[in-house]
N, C-alpha and C positions, 0 to 999 in steps of 0.2 A: 434330787440328785442328777448330776450331767450323764449324759448317754455315752460321751467320751470316755475311752478305758484308757488304761497305761498296762504295760507289762513291766514288771518289776520283780527284783529278787530281793528276800528279806534273808540278811546273814544275822545268825540268831548264837550266842554262845552262853551257855547253860553252867554256871558255875556252882549252883545252888539244886541240889537233886530233889529237895523237898518243893521245889516250884514246878516240877515236870509235870504232875498232873493237873496243874491250873493251865499251864502251858499247852497241854494237849487238848483240855475243854476249849480254849481259845480258837486253836486251829481248826477242832470241830465245827465250831460256831461258823466257820468263815470258810467251811469246806467247798462252798459251791464257786471260790473265786481263786481256789489253789490249784494250779496245772501240775505242780509235782512238789514233792517234798523227799529231803536228803537229811539222813541222820548219820551223823559218824561220832561213835564214842571215841575219846582219847584218853584211854584209860593211863596213861603214865602221868597226864597233867590231871587227872579227875575231873573232866570237863566233857561236854558233848557240845559237839558243833551241828547246828541244823541249820539247812538252808529252804527256803519257801519259794518257789515260782509262782506269781500270782498275775492275774489280768482282771482289773477291775477300775471305777473312777478312781482318781487320786484321793479324795475325802476317804473312801473306804480303806484304801491301803494304810493311809495315815492313822486311820483309827485302829486298826488292826496292830499297826506297829507299836501305838501307844499304850494299847492294853498289855501287848508282849513286853514293852519296855518298863511298865509298871511293877513287873514281878519281881520278888526280890531274887538278888544273884543271878537275874539275866540281864544280857545285852543284846540290842539289835539294831542293825542298821539297815536302810533302805537304798538301793540303787534302782533307779529307772531307767528303761529305756528310753531314746531319744523321740521314737516313733509313737504316733496314736493311733488307736484303733477305734 
């Protein structure tokens, strides 16, 4: 694993509430790299919007994003900061 870390934000849209427990388990698994988490229930559209701020090597962030993206009814996109730490 690389020593260089990147700051990134994962934008997550939850359309299948049956996947929330699995999402929370994955987030818990990666808790050491998570700087902050914000969840917004959008009741009118029956979705949840979650953002995760993370700081980790890119391969770890990609693994997290990949695991989340494989959950049914969940979409995730990752935006990286330009600076490395």
